[in-house]
C-alpha positions in Angstrom: -77.2 95.1 45.3 -78.6 93.1 42.5 -76.1 94.6 40.1 -73.2 93.5 42.3 -74.5 90.0 42.5 -74.8 89.8 38.7 -71.3 91.1 38.2 -69.9 88.6 40.6 -71.8 85.7 38.9 -70.5 86.8 35.4 -67.0 86.9 36.7 -67.2 83.4 38.2 -68.6 82.0 34.9 -65.7 83.5 33.0 -63.1 82.0 35.2 -64.7 78.6 34.9 -64.8 78.9 31.1 -61.2 80.0 31.1 -60.1 77.1 33.2 -62.1 74.7 31.1 -60.6 76.1 27.9 -57.2 75.8 29.3 -57.9 72.2 30.4 -59.2 71.4 27.0 -56.1 72.9 25.3 -53.8 70.9 27.6 -55.7 67.7 26.9 -55.6 68.5 23.2 -51.8 68.9 23.4 -51.5 65.6 25.3 -53.7 63.9 22.7 -51.7 65.4 19.9 -48.5 64.2 21.4 -50.0 60.7 21.9 -51.2 60.7 18.4 -47.7 61.6 17.2 -46.3 58.8 19.3 -48.8 56.4 18.0 -48.1 57.5 14.4 -44.3 57.0 15.0 -45.0 53.6 16.4 -47.2 52.8 13.5 -44.4 53.8 11.0 -42.0 51.7 13.1 -44.3 48.7 13.0 -44.8 49.1 9.3 -41.0 49.1 8.8 -40.8 46.0 11.0 -43.6 44.4 8.9 -41.7 45.2 5.7 -38.5 43.7 7.2 -40.4 40.7 8.3 -41.9 40.2 4.8 -38.3 40.5 3.3 -37.1 37.9 5.9 -40.0 35.7 5.2 -39.2 35.8 1.5 -35.6 35.0 2.2 -36.6 32.1 4.4 -38.9 30.8 1.8 -36.0 30.8 -0.7 -33.7 29.1 1.7 -36.4 26.6 2.5 -36.8 25.8 -1.2 -33.0 25.5 -1.4 -33.0 23.1 1.6 -35.6 20.9 0.0 -33.7 20.8 -3.2 -30.5 19.9 -1.3 -32.5 17.3 0.6 -33.7 15.7 -2.6 -30.2 15.8 -4.0 -28.9 14.1 -0.8 -31.5 11.5 -1.0 -30.5 10.7 -4.6 -26.8 10.6 -3.5 -27.7 8.4 -0.6 -29.4 5.9 -2.9 -26.4 6.0 -5.2 -24.1 5.5 -2.2 -26.1 2.5 -1.1 -25.7 1.0 -4.5 -21.9 1.7 -4.5 -21.6 0.2 -1.0 -23.5 -2.9 -2.2 -21.1 -3.2 -5.2 -18.1 -2.7 -2.9 -19.4 -5.3 -0.6 -19.6 -7.7 -3.5 -16.1 -6.8 -4.7 -14.8 -7.3 -1.2 -16.3 -10.7 -0.9 -14.8 -11.7 -4.3 -11.4 -10.2 -3.2 -11.6 -12.2 0.1 -12.3 -15.4 -1.8 -9.4 -14.6 -4.2 -7.2 -13.9 -1.3 -8.1 -17.2 0.3 -7.4 -19.0 -2.9 -4.0 -17.2 -3.2 -3.2 -18.1 0.3 -3.2 -21.8 -0.8 -0.7 -21.1 -3.5 3.0 -20.4 -3.0 3.9 -18.3 -6.0 7.7 -18.9 -6.0 7.6 -22.7 -5.8 4.8 -22.7 -8.4 7.0 -20.9 -10.9 10.2 -22.6 -9.9 9.6 -26.2 -8.8 12.7 -27.0 -6.7 13.0 -30.6 -5.6 15.8 -31.6 -3.2 16.4 -35.1 -2.0 16.8 -34.9 1.8 19.4 -37.7 1.8 21.4 -36.0 -0.9 21.6 -39.1 -3.1 20.0 -37.5 -6.2 20.6 -34.3 -8.1 18.6 -31.4 -6.9 16.0 -30.5 -9.6 14.6 -27.1 -10.6 11.8 -27.3 -13.1 12.9 -30.9 -13.8 16.4 -29.8 -14.7 19.4 -31.2 -12.7 21.7 -28.9 -10.8 25.1 -30.4 -11.1 28.8 -29.4 -10.7 30.0 -31.0 -14.0 28.6 -33.3 -16.7 28.4 -37.0 -15.8 26.6 -39.8 -17.6 23.5 -38.4 -19.3 23.9 -35.0 -17.5 25.3 -32.6 -20.1 26.4 -29.0 -20.0 23.2 -27.9 -21.9 21.0 -29.2 -19.0 23.4 -27.9 -16.3 23.5 -24.5 -17.9 19.7 -24.4 -18.2 19.3 -25.5 -14.6 21.6 -22.9 -13.1 19.9 -20.3 -15.3 16.6 -21.2 -13.7 18.2 -21.0 -10.2 19.5 -17.5 -11.1 16.0 -16.4 -12.3 14.6 -17.7 -9.0 17.2 -15.7 -7.0 16.3 -12.6 -9.1 12.5 -13.2 -8.4 13.1 -13.8 -4.7 15.2 -10.6 -4.4 12.5 -8.5 -6.0 9.8 -10.1 -3.8 11.6 -9.3 -0.5 13.0 -5.9 -1.7 16.6 -7.1 -1.6 19.1 -4.6 -3.0 22.8 -5.5 -3.1 25.5 -2.9 -3.7 28.0 -5.5 -4.8 26.1 -8.3 -6.6 24.2 -8.4 -9.9 22.4 -11.3 -11.4 22.4 -11.9 -15.2 20.1 -15.0 -15.7 19.0 -14.7 -19.3 22.2 -15.5 -21.2 23.3 -18.9 -22.6 25.1 -19.2 -19.3 23.8 -17.4 -16.2 26.3 -15.1 -14.6 26.9 -13.4 -11.3 28.7 -10.0 -11.3 30.6 -8.7 -8.3 31.4 -5.0 -8.1 34.1 -4.1 -5.6 34.1 -0.8 -3.7 36.8 0.5 -6.1 34.5 -0.2 -9.1 36.3 -3.3 -10.4 34.1 -6.1 -11.7 34.4 -9.8 -11.5 32.0 -12.1 -13.5 31.2 -15.7 -12.5 29.5 -18.1 -14.9 27.1 -20.7 -13.5 28.0 -23.3 -16.1 30.2 -23.8 -19.1 30.5 -21.2 -21.9 31.4 -24.1 -24.3 28.8 -24.5 -27.1 26.6 -27.3 -25.8 25.6 -28.3 -29.3 29.1 -28.8 -30.6 30.5 -32.3 -31.2 33.1 -31.7 -28.5 30.6 -30.7 -25.9 30.1 -34.3 -24.7 33.9 -34.6 -24.0 34.0 -31.2 -22.1 33.7 -32.3 -18.5 35.7 -29.6 -16.6 34.7 -26.0 -16.0 37.5 -24.4 -14.0 35.1 -21.4 -13.3 32.4 -23.5 -11.7 34.0 -23.8 -8.2 34.5 -20.0 -8.1 31.0 -19.4 -9.4 29.5 -21.6 -6.6 31.6 -19.7 -4.0 30.2 -16.4 -5.4 26.6 -17.9 -5.4 27.0 -18.9 -1.8 28.1 -15.4 -0.8 25.1 -13.9 -2.6 22.7 -16.5 -1.1 24.1 -15.7 2.4 23.3 -12.0 1.9 19.8 -12.7 0.7 19.0 -15.2 3.5 20.2 -12.7 6.2 17.9 -10.1 4.6 15.0 -12.5 4.5 15.5 -13.4 8.2 15.2 -9.7 9.1 11.7 -9.6 7.4 10.0 -12.9 8.4 9.5 -13.6 12.1 9.4 -17.1 13.5 10.6 -18.7 10.3 11.5 -22.4 10.1 15.1 -23.3 10.8 17.5 -22.9 7.9 18.4 -26.4 6.5 22.2 -25.6 6.4 24.1 -23.0 8.3 25.6 -20.5 5.9 28.2 -17.7 5.8 30.2 -16.0 3.1 32.6 -18.9 2.7 30.8 -21.8 4.3 27.6 -23.8 3.9 26.8 -26.7 6.2 30.1 -28.3 7.2 32.0 -27.3 4.1 34.5 -24.5 3.9 34.3 -23.6 0.2 37.6 -21.7 0.2 39.4 -25.0 0.9 37.6 -27.4 -1.4 39.6 -28.7 -4.4 38.2 -28.3 -7.9 38.6 -32.1 -8.3 36.5 -33.0 -5.2 33.4 -33.8 -7.1 31.7 -35.5 -4.1 32.1 -32.5 -1.8 31.0 -30.1 -4.5 27.9 -32.2 -5.1 27.1 -32.0 -1.4 27.7 -28.2 -1.5 25.2 -28.0 -4.4 22.7 -30.0 -2.4 23.1 -27.6 0.6 22.8 -24.5 -1.6 19.7 -25.9 -3.3 18.1 -26.8 0.1 18.8 -23.2 1.4 17.5 -21.8 -1.9 14.3 -23.8 -1.4 13.9 -22.4 2.1 14.5 -18.9 0.8 11.8 -19.4 -1.9 9.3 -20.5 0.7 10.0 -17.5 2.9 9.7 -15.1 0.0 6.2 -16.6 -0.8 5.1 -16.1 2.8 6.4 -12.6 2.9 4.7 -11.7 -0.3 1.4 -13.1 1.0 1.7 -11.1 4.3 2.3 -7.9 2.4 -0.6 -8.6 0.1 -2.9 -9.2 3.1 -1.8 -6.0 4.8 
């Protein structure tokens, strides 16, 4: 009986040991697996740490670049402040210059045109008398010079208001100013504003007639009509024109019907043309100022 009891006890102990060993082995496997997982996680964390260090270095480089750019921007901002201050000074000077220029009419300043409203005196341009023919102390030399000044004024006004004529050309800088008309078929007609006779010759004082003068004034009136219509298209609310004008008329005079010998009428025509030319000169000055301001 005792032997059976001992055998049973030994058998029970062996089972317990087997189960315990099995449990330990299972636990060791679990721990081994856990260790492997922890080791993999460690390797992953180490790789993340390395990546983080690389990113950190890159960020430091970018931060250094940002600071450098910030310093450069600050320097540029200071330079810009100086430029803005200088521009402000220049703008104030330009504004003062513009205000000064607004008080000056450039065209009348260069070509002083004086017209007696009553028409009792010769129109003057830069103190030279605009006349139809010599009379008294008015000689061809002065007449030629006066009409040359008028032609220069027309040329200056045309350039100021961007006037371009397909048919008319102005030649002011010759001994006698000339107007050239170019017809659509290419033919040219030249009109002299004065006498081509030598003003310094002994016979010049006796030369009183210029058969071309009436034709030249008709041509001048046609050109002036074109320029005035162009100026009216540019300047709004302009003062009324002193004398109504068309290709063949000015004021109450029909130039195509005036006789060459009608000195009185031609003198009034010159007065009307000079008045309209003065009006055109003032409008050109206003237009030039408006364009400059814009």
